[in-house]
C-alpha positions in Angstrom: 118.0 104.6 114.9 114.3 105.0 114.8 112.0 102.4 112.7 111.6 104.4 110.0 115.5 104.8 109.7 115.5 101.1 110.0 112.9 100.8 107.3 115.3 103.1 105.1 118.2 101.3 105.2 117.4 98.0 104.8 114.5 99.1 101.8 118.1 100.6 100.0 119.9 97.6 101.0 117.1 95.4 99.4 116.8 97.8 96.2 120.6 97.0 95.7 120.5 93.8 95.8 117.9 93.7 93.1 119.9 95.7 90.6 122.0 92.8 91.5 119.9 90.0 89.7 122.0 88.0 87.3 120.2 87.9 83.6 120.5 84.6 81.3 122.7 84.2 78.5 121.1 83.3 75.2 120.6 79.8 73.3 123.6 80.3 71.9 125.8 79.1 74.9 123.6 76.1 76.1 125.5 72.5 75.6 124.7 70.4 73.0 124.0 67.7 75.4 121.1 69.3 76.4 119.7 70.9 73.5 119.8 66.9 72.2 117.7 66.4 74.9 115.1 68.4 74.0 115.5 67.8 69.8 116.3 63.8 70.6 116.0 63.2 66.9 119.5 65.6 65.8 122.7 65.5 65.7 123.9 68.6 65.0 122.8 72.3 65.7 123.3 76.0 64.0 124.4 78.6 65.7 122.6 80.7 67.4 120.1 83.8 65.0 117.2 84.6 63.4 114.1 86.5 65.2 113.1 85.2 67.5 116.7 83.7 68.2 116.6 80.1 67.8 119.3 77.2 66.9 118.2 75.0 63.9 117.8 71.1 64.5 119.4 69.1 61.7 119.6 65.5 61.4 122.5 64.9 58.6 121.6 67.7 56.2 117.8 67.8 56.8 116.3 70.6 59.0 114.4 68.7 61.9 113.5 71.5 64.2 114.0 74.5 66.5 115.8 75.0 69.7 114.9 78.0 71.6 115.3 79.6 75.0 112.2 80.9 76.5 114.0 84.0 78.2 114.8 85.1 74.4 111.1 85.4 73.6 110.4 88.0 76.1 107.8 88.7 78.3 108.8 86.0 80.3 106.3 83.8 82.7 106.8 84.5 86.0 106.4 81.9 89.0 106.3 81.5 92.3 109.6 83.2 92.8 110.8 84.8 89.6 111.2 84.2 85.7 111.5 80.5 84.6 114.0 80.0 81.8 113.3 76.9 80.1 115.0 75.0 76.7 112.0 74.3 74.3 112.3 72.1 71.4 110.0 72.5 68.8 109.7 69.8 65.4 108.4 71.4 61.5 104.9 69.9 61.9 104.0 71.7 65.2 105.1 69.4 68.5 107.2 70.0 71.4 110.1 67.5 71.3 111.6 68.3 74.9 111.2 70.9 77.8 114.1 71.7 80.2 114.0 74.0 83.2 117.5 75.8 82.7 117.0 78.6 85.3 114.7 78.6 87.9 115.5 79.3 91.7 112.3 78.2 93.6 113.3 80.3 97.1 111.7 77.7 99.1 114.1 75.1 97.5 117.1 77.3 97.8 118.2 75.7 93.8 117.3 75.4 90.5 113.8 74.4 90.1 114.2 71.5 91.8 110.3 71.4 91.7 109.8 71.8 88.2 112.4 68.9 87.6 110.6 66.4 89.6 111.1 63.1 87.6 108.4 62.7 84.9 107.0 66.3 84.7 109.5 68.3 82.4 109.1 65.0 80.0 105.5 65.2 79.7 105.6 67.9 77.1 107.5 66.0 74.5 104.5 65.6 72.1 102.4 68.2 73.1 101.0 70.5 69.9 101.5 73.8 70.5 98.2 74.8 69.2 96.7 73.0 72.5 95.9 75.2 76.0 98.5 73.3 78.1 96.1 74.1 81.2 97.0 72.4 84.5 95.2 69.2 85.7 93.6 68.8 82.0 96.4 68.9 79.1 99.4 69.3 81.7 99.7 67.3 85.4 100.7 68.9 87.9 102.4 69.4 90.6 100.6 69.8 94.3 103.0 72.6 95.9 103.6 74.5 93.0 100.7 75.1 91.0 101.7 78.8 90.2 104.9 78.0 89.1 103.5 75.1 86.9 100.9 77.3 85.1 104.1 79.8 84.4 106.1 76.9 82.8 103.4 75.7 80.9 102.1 79.2 79.8 105.9 80.5 78.7 106.6 76.8 76.7 103.3 77.3 74.7 103.6 81.0 73.9 107.4 80.9 72.9 106.7 77.9 70.9 103.6 79.7 69.1 106.1 82.5 68.5 109.1 80.5 67.0 106.6 78.5 65.0 104.5 81.3 63.7 108.2 83.2 62.4 109.9 80.3 60.4 108.4 79.0 57.6 109.8 75.7 57.9 107.3 75.0 60.9 104.4 77.2 59.9 103.3 78.4 56.9 101.5 81.7 57.2 97.5 82.0 55.5 97.1 84.9 53.7 93.5 86.9 53.0 90.8 88.3 54.7 88.3 86.2 57.7 84.7 86.2 57.1 84.6 85.1 60.9 87.0 85.2 63.6 85.0 83.7 66.2 86.2 80.1 67.1 89.6 80.9 66.2 92.4 80.5 69.3 94.4 84.2 70.7 97.5 82.0 68.7 95.4 81.9 64.9 94.0 85.8 65.9 97.6 86.7 65.9 98.8 85.0 62.5 96.0 86.2 60.8 96.7 89.6 61.9 93.5 90.1 63.7 95.8 91.0 66.6 98.7 93.0 66.2 101.1 93.7 69.0 104.3 95.3 70.0 107.1 94.4 72.3 107.8 97.6 75.1 111.2 97.1 76.5 112.7 98.8 79.7 116.6 97.4 79.2 117.8 95.5 82.3 114.5 95.3 83.9 112.0 93.5 81.2 108.9 93.8 79.2 105.7 94.4 78.2 103.3 92.7 75.7 100.5 95.3 74.2 98.0 93.7 71.6 95.5 95.4 69.9 92.5 94.1 68.1 89.3 95.5 66.3 86.0 94.6 68.1 83.6 95.0 65.3 80.5 93.5 66.7 78.8 93.0 70.0 79.3 89.3 69.0 83.1 89.5 68.3 83.2 91.7 71.9 81.9 88.7 73.5 84.2 86.5 72.3 87.3 88.6 72.6 86.3 89.4 76.5 83.5 87.4 77.2 80.1 88.0 77.9 80.2 90.0 81.2 83.3 91.7 80.7 82.4 92.8 77.1 78.7 94.7 78.9 81.2 96.2 81.6 83.2 97.6 78.6 80.1 98.8 76.9 79.0 100.2 79.9 81.7 102.2 81.3 81.7 103.7 77.3 78.4 104.8 77.6 79.0 106.7 80.2 81.8 108.7 78.4 79.6 109.5 75.6 79.8 106.4 73.7 82.5 105.9 70.6 82.3 104.9 67.2 84.8 102.3 67.1 86.4 100.0 70.1 89.6 98.4 70.0 90.6 95.8 72.6 93.7 95.9 74.6 95.4 93.3 76.1 99.0 93.9 78.2 100.8 91.3 79.6 104.8 90.7 80.6 106.7 91.3 83.9 106.7 94.8 83.4 102.9 96.0 83.1 103.5 99.8 84.3 105.0 99.8 80.7 101.5 100.7 79.4 100.2 103.5 80.1 97.1 106.0 79.0 99.6 108.5 77.8 101.0 109.1 74.3 98.7 107.4 72.4 98.1 108.3 68.6 96.3 107.3 65.6 97.8 107.8 62.0 95.8 107.4 58.9 96.8 109.4 55.9 97.6 112.7 56.1 95.6 112.8 59.6 97.0 112.5 63.0 94.6 111.6 66.0 95.6 112.3 69.6 93.7 110.0 72.0 92.4 111.2 75.2 93.7 109.3 78.2 90.0 109.1 79.2 89.1 107.5 76.3 91.3 104.5 76.9 89.5 102.6 79.7 91.2 99.8 82.0 89.1 96.8 82.6 91.5 95.0 84.5 91.8 91.5 84.8 90.8 89.5 82.2 87.5 87.0 83.2 86.9 85.4 79.9 86.9 85.1 76.3 89.8 83.9 74.4 92.2 86.7 75.5 91.7 85.3 78.9 94.9 83.2 79.4 96.9 85.3 77.2 97.2 88.3 79.1 97.5 90.1 82.6 95.2 93.2 81.9 92.5 94.4 79.4 90.7 97.4 78.6 89.3 99.0 75.5 90.1 102.3 73.6 87.6 104.3 71.8 87.8 105.5 68.4 85.5 108.5 66.6 84.4 108.7 63.7 87.5 110.4 61.5 88.7 107.0 61.9 88.0 104.9 58.7 87.8 101.2 60.0 87.5 100.6 56.2 91.1 101.5 55.5 94.8 100.8 57.3 96.0 102.8 60.0 98.7 103.4 62.7 98.9 103.4 66.3 101.8 105.2 67.5 102.8 104.9 71.4 105.2 107.5 72.8 107.1 106.8 76.2 109.1 109.7 75.8 113.1 109.9 75.7 114.3 107.2 78.0 111.5 104.3 76.5 111.2 105.6 73.4 108.8 105.3 70.5 106.2 102.6 69.5 104.3 102.0 66.1 101.5 99.3 65.3 100.2 99.0 61.7 96.4 97.9 61.7 94.2 96.8 59.5 90.8 95.7 60.3 89.5 92.8 58.3 87.0 94.9 57.0 89.9 96.9 55.3 91.6 93.5 54.6 88.8 92.2 52.7 88.1 95.5 50.9 91.6 95.3 50.3 91.4 92.0 49.0 88.0 93.0 46.5 90.0 95.6 45.2 93.3 93.6 44.8 90.9 91.1 42.6 88.9 93.5 41.1 92.0 95.3 39.6 93.4 91.8 38.8 90.5 91.0 36.6 90.5 94.2 34.9 94.4 93.2 34.1 93.5 89.7 33.1 90.7 91.1 30.6 93.4 93.7 29.5 96.0 91.2 28.4 93.0 89.0 26.6 91.9 92.2 24.8 95.9 92.9 24.3 96.5 89.4 22.8 93.4 89.1 20.7 94.1 92.7 19.3 97.7 90.9 18.1 96.6 87.9 16.9 94.1 89.8 14.6 97.1 92.1 13.6 99.6 89.1 12.9 96.4 87.4 11.1 95.7 90.4 9.1 99.4 91.2 8.0 99.1 87.1 7.0 96.4 87.4 5.3 94.9 85.0 7.2 91.2 84.6 9.0 92.0 85.7 12.8 90.3 83.2 15.4 87.6 84.3 17.8 89.6 85.6 21.3 89.6 82.4 24.1 90.4 82.1 27.6 94.1 82.1 28.2 92.9 78.9 30.5 91.2 77.5 27.4 94.0 77.2 24.2 97.3 76.7 25.5 98.0 78.3 22.0 97.0 81.7 23.0 99.5 81.1 26.2 102.4 80.3 23.6 101.1 83.7 21.7 100.8 85.7 25.2 104.5 84.3 26.3 105.8 85.2 22.7 104.5 89.2 23.3 105.9 90.6 26.5 102.8 92.9 28.1 104.2 96.3 29.6 104.6 96.4 33.3 102.0 99.8 33.2 99.3 97.5 31.5 99.3 95.2 34.3 100.1 97.1 37.4 99.4 95.8 40.4 97.8 92.7 39.1 98.2 89.0 39.4 99.6 86.4 37.2 97.6 86.1 34.0 98.7 82.6 33.0 99.0 79.5 34.6 102.7 80.0 32.7 103.2 83.1 34.6 101.8 81.8 38.1 104.5 78.6 37.8 107.4 81.7 37.2 106.3 83.7 40.0 105.7 81.0 42.6 108.1 80.6 45.2 110.5 77.5 45.1 109.5 76.7 48.5 107.4 73.4 49.4 104.4 73.9 51.2 104.5 73.8 55.0 101.7 72.0 56.9 98.9 74.6 57.6 97.9 74.6 61.5 94.2 74.6 62.8 94.6 76.5 66.2 90.5 77.0 66.9 88.8 77.7 70.3 86.3 75.6 70.6 83.9 77.1 73.2 84.0 80.3 75.4 84.3 79.8 79.1 83.8 81.6 82.0 86.9 82.5 85.2 84.8 80.2 86.7 85.2 77.2 84.4 88.5 77.3 83.6 89.2 77.6 87.4 87.6 74.2 87.6 89.1 73.1 85.2 92.7 73.7 86.8 91.6 72.4 90.4 92.4 69.2 92.1 89.9 67.8 93.9 91.7 66.7 96.6 93.5 69.8 97.7 90.2 71.2 97.8 88.6 68.9 99.7 91.9 68.8 102.5 91.8 72.9 102.5 88.1 72.4 103.3 88.9 70.3 106.1 91.6 72.7 107.6 88.8 75.4 107.2 86.1 73.2 108.8 88.4 72.5 112.1 89.6 76.0 112.0 86.1 77.3 112.4 84.9 74.7 114.7 87.3 75.4 117.2 87.2 78.5 117.4 83.4 79.1 117.7 83.1 76.5 120.4 86.6 77.5 122.3 87.1 73.6 123.0 90.8 73.3 123.7 90.5 69.6 123.0 89.6 70.7 119.1 92.1 73.5 118.8 94.4 70.7 119.5 93.2 68.5 116.7 92.7 71.1 114.3 96.1 72.5 115.0 97.3 69.0 114.5 95.3 69.0 111.3 96.7 72.3 110.0 101.0 71.2 111.0 100.0 68.0 109.2 98.0 68.4 106.1 98.4 72.2 105.0 102.5 71.6 106.3 103.8 68.4 105.7 101.3 66.7 103.2 100.0 69.5 101.1 102.6 72.8 101.3 99.1 75.0 100.8 99.8 77.6 103.6 99.4 80.9 103.1 103.2 83.3 102.9 104.0 86.7 102.5 105.2 85.2 99.3 102.1 84.5 97.7 101.8 88.8 98.4 104.9 89.5 96.0 103.5 86.8 93.8 100.5 89.2 93.1 102.7 92.2 92.8 104.7 90.5 90.4 102.4 88.6 88.5 98.5 89.9 89.1 95.5 88.4 90.5 95.5 85.5 88.5 98.1 83.6 91.0 95.2 83.7 92.8 92.0 83.2 90.6 93.7 80.5 88.8 94.3 78.2 92.3 91.0 77.3 93.8 92.3 76.0 96.9 94.9 79.0 97.5 91.5 81.6 96.5 89.5 79.5 99.6 92.4 80.4 101.6 92.8 83.7 100.9 89.2 84.7 101.1 88.7 82.7 104.4 91.9 84.7 106.1 91.1 87.7 104.9 87.2 88.0 105.9 88.1 86.4 109.0 90.9 88.9 109.7 88.6 91.5 109.2 85.5 90.3 111.1 87.3 88.7 114.1 91.3 89.6 113.7 94.3 87.1 113.4 92.6 83.8 112.9 94.9 82.3 110.3 98.0 82.6 112.8 96.2 81.2 115.7 94.6 78.4 113.9 96.0 77.9 109.9 99.5 78.7 110.1 101.5 75.4 110.2 104.7 76.9 111.6 102.5 78.6 114.4 100.8 75.6 114.9 104.4 73.8 115.2 105.6 76.5 118.4 102.4 75.7 120.2 103.4 71.9 120.0 106.5 72.7 120.7 105.5 74.8 123.9 103.7 71.8 125.3 107.1 69.8 125.1 109.4 72.3 126.2 109.9 72.2 129.9 108.2 75.2 131.9 111.7 76.3 133.5 113.3 76.8 130.0 111.0 79.8 129.0 111.9 83.1 129.6 109.2 86.0 129.4 111.0 89.3 127.7 110.9 92.7 129.5 108.1 94.9 128.6 110.6 97.4 127.0 112.2 94.5 125.1 109.1 93.1 124.1 107.7 96.5 123.1 110.6 97.0 121.1 110.8 94.1 119.2 107.3 94.0 118.1 108.6 96.6 115.4 111.0 94.1 113.7 108.2 92.3 111.9 107.4 95.3 110.3 110.5 95.9 109.3 111.0 93.1 107.7 107.6 93.2 106.0 108.9 96.6 104.4 112.2 95.0 103.5 110.2 92.1 101.5 107.4 94.1 99.9 108.6 98.1 99.1 111.3 96.3 96.5 108.7 94.0 95.2 106.3 97.5 94.5 109.1 99.2 93.3 109.6 96.6 90.5 112.0 94.4 91.9 112.1 90.9 91.0 114.8 89.4 93.9 113.1 87.1 96.4 114.4 87.7 100.1 111.4 86.2 101.9 112.7 82.9 102.4 115.4 84.5 104.7 112.6 85.5 107.0 109.7 82.8 106.5 111.1 79.3 107.4 107.5 77.7 106.3 109.0 76.5 102.8 112.5 75.4 104.8 110.3 73.1 107.4 107.8 71.9 105.4 109.1 71.5 101.9 112.6 70.3 103.7 114.7 72.3 101.7 118.7 71.6 101.1 119.3 74.7 101.9 122.1 74.7 105.4 121.7 78.5 105.5 117.7 78.1 105.6 118.1 75.4 108.0 120.1 77.6 110.0 118.1 80.6 110.2 114.8 78.5 110.7 116.8 76.6 113.5 117.7 80.0 115.0 113.9 81.1 114.6 112.5 77.2 116.4 115.0 77.4 119.1 113.9 80.9 120.1 110.6 79.9 120.2 111.1 77.5 122.2 112.7 80.0 124.9 110.2 82.6 124.3 106.3 80.7 123.1 105.6 82.0 119.4 109.1 84.1 119.4 108.5 83.7 115.9 104.9 85.2 115.1 105.4 88.0 118.0 108.7 89.4 116.2 109.6 88.1 113.0 106.3 87.1 110.9 106.1 89.4 107.6 102.6 87.8 107.0 101.6 88.1 110.3 102.8 92.2 110.3 100.6 91.9 107.3 97.0 90.4 108.9 98.1 92.9 111.8 97.5 95.5 110.2 94.1 94.7 108.8 93.0 93.3 112.4 93.1 97.0 112.9 89.5 97.5 111.7 88.4 94.3 113.1 84.8 94.8 114.3 84.4 91.8 116.8 87.4 92.0 119.2 87.7 90.0 122.7 85.0 90.6 125.3 86.9 92.1 128.6 85.1 91.8 131.8 85.7 94.3 135.1 87.6 91.5 136.8 90.2 92.2 133.9 91.1 95.1 135.5 92.6 93.3 138.6 93.3 89.9 137.1 97.2 88.7 135.7 96.0 85.1 134.6 95.3 85.8 130.6 98.6 88.4 130.8 100.6 85.4 131.9 99.2 82.8 129.6 99.1 84.9 126.3 101.6 83.1 123.8 102.2 86.2 122.1 102.1 89.0 125.3 99.8 90.5 123.5 97.8 91.4 127.0 98.4 93.8 129.7 96.6 94.0 132.6 92.6 94.8 131.4 94.3 96.1 127.9 94.8 93.5 125.0 97.2 94.8 121.8 94.6 93.5 119.3 97.1 93.6 116.4 99.2 91.4 118.4 96.4 89.1 119.4 96.5 85.8 117.6 93.1 85.0 118.6 94.2 81.7 120.2 91.2 81.2 122.4 93.1 81.4 125.2 92.1 84.0 127.3 88.6 83.5 126.3 88.4 80.0 127.6 89.2 81.5 130.7 86.6 83.6 130.5 83.9 81.3 129.8 85.7 78.2 132.5 85.9 81.3 135.2 89.2 80.1 135.8 91.4 82.7 138.7 89.6 85.9 139.6 86.8 85.3 137.2 85.3 82.3 139.3 84.6 85.1 141.5 82.2 87.8 141.9 82.9 91.7 141.7 80.9 91.7 144.9 83.5 89.2 146.6 86.7 90.9 145.3 85.3 94.6 145.9 86.0 94.7 149.9 89.2 92.7 149.4 90.4 95.4 146.9 89.2 98.0 149.5 90.9 96.2 152.4 94.3 96.4 150.5 94.0 99.7 149.3 93.4 100.8 153.0 96.3 98.8 154.7 98.2 99.9 151.6 97.6 103.7 152.6 97.8 102.4 156.4 101.6 101.6 156.0 102.5 104.5 154.1 101.5 106.6 156.8 103.1 104.9 159.7 106.2 105.0 157.6 
């Protein structure tokens, strides 16, 4: 079977497995004992209901809060290995009462949320106010090895709790009226006040995307929403397209970002429909600042022309065809809301004046009939007697159509009999840049460790010192492997596909490692594999310990055929991820997490043990034939600029070929994509061992004699 057919077969199997991913049940199936953990004050819980779906928590007959699953409030936040389902309790004051992870299969642990269930981690959320940013290493304590999952959990809990608190009047009273200034309001508050309107686009059985829209009414508002740099980039892009009368910010979040496309958008205002040209929907990419930064995965702007009147409400239609349906967003800018409020106030004033005039006329009529001098008209708020007269004489509906109440008695009659709920103040105190937010989420101890590892690797690679190389490998094995777990993995690639670049940009130590690896691979080749991979270092130390008599060298034919395996494995992992599946397969091919995170899985330890046993017999077996990250870096190294220098002696020498731990050398030729830049062959050149210690002037005569001798022997035969 050809390699191409192998890839096709394995990819089909992977996609088939992905289709069988299990979906979580809703909150109605959660046990009461677990719900009491997240709302300790409650002693009974109502059946699930409402939109979004929740279970009301009661103490006796008093409502004390709500319980819900984050999976019931899409879009879900994706951690390192997939969505994190969490049971959350929130009280009527907007404070969390408890958090418990209910469904998260961390592939490294092969168990349900082990990292996120570290004692004290989930418990820290109790008492936190939902208006907080929930920043890791700031508002929320992090866990050093799982910062990606911790951030996803924190965002998921925060966003879901805010939606529940917004939806239920017992938890928060929605403010009314337009805003003169939206700057310094949080994203949550902007949504509650109608500045940001949102739809959920759902692909049944696959996931959803949240699309939010907001009017950019001024440069100040644009910079607040997007950050100064990204907003200026947006203006530049708009100018290149000839400008536009109005700009709308759009943001996209959720697990299915591809549900946002530029086709199918239109705006309806009154009797007019404007089809939006896809070229006027600009994609800006990852948010880098502003209040939208932590709320979206992708941002952009829509250009609307002057035919749209921003002083009047209008409607967005988003048509995704017969399979996914169409969606509608009703939108009114703050300018439109102010005008509507002014018109309503003016109408109410006119109605009140008309009511007072009618009341005065009626009073005069009654006085005339009684032959009594009529009293001068007074305000309804100044004389209770007039209130009684108004109450006694009903005003027709036509006289006050669309008007507000005209008296205190009318106000009391119209007011709902609901106790006022507490108003929340979610303010965004100051704009932060992408760098500032990254630094706020950074563990400087981890940064220091990563710098130490990179410094040793760089020094060892450039000095070509064998002693320093082993020190560097030891620091990598202990520091990145057993202490921090901050090594790179093919799972970082799949997580970036699933979640977006924020996986890297929110984690400074990881960003440093990725940047160093990409740059050095493009310049010198697979330095990461030679110096920065803890499992590679473990294999090197294993090679030093295992007796040489145990080791075997595969034949060239077997070696060349087996090299293709890691590229097939890479395809098995990446193709389903690119196709939209969130199934995790890399843990079965990467033993990193099993060994360094001490997985409890017998299956994963069996796989890791098999790789280690094979590596004891064939040096760097895993790196040669099975590592998917090595395969990805091998592809990148094809364009490396600085390759290993070869000399004329290499045409006749076998020393480096025999010593190469990955079998990347055959005579004078190096298969550079398989080279891990371990320094072994370069040290041979520097120290002039083997044939290298002899000048070619000495070697050439011997080669001529050998050639002549071989020819003579052949003729004798």
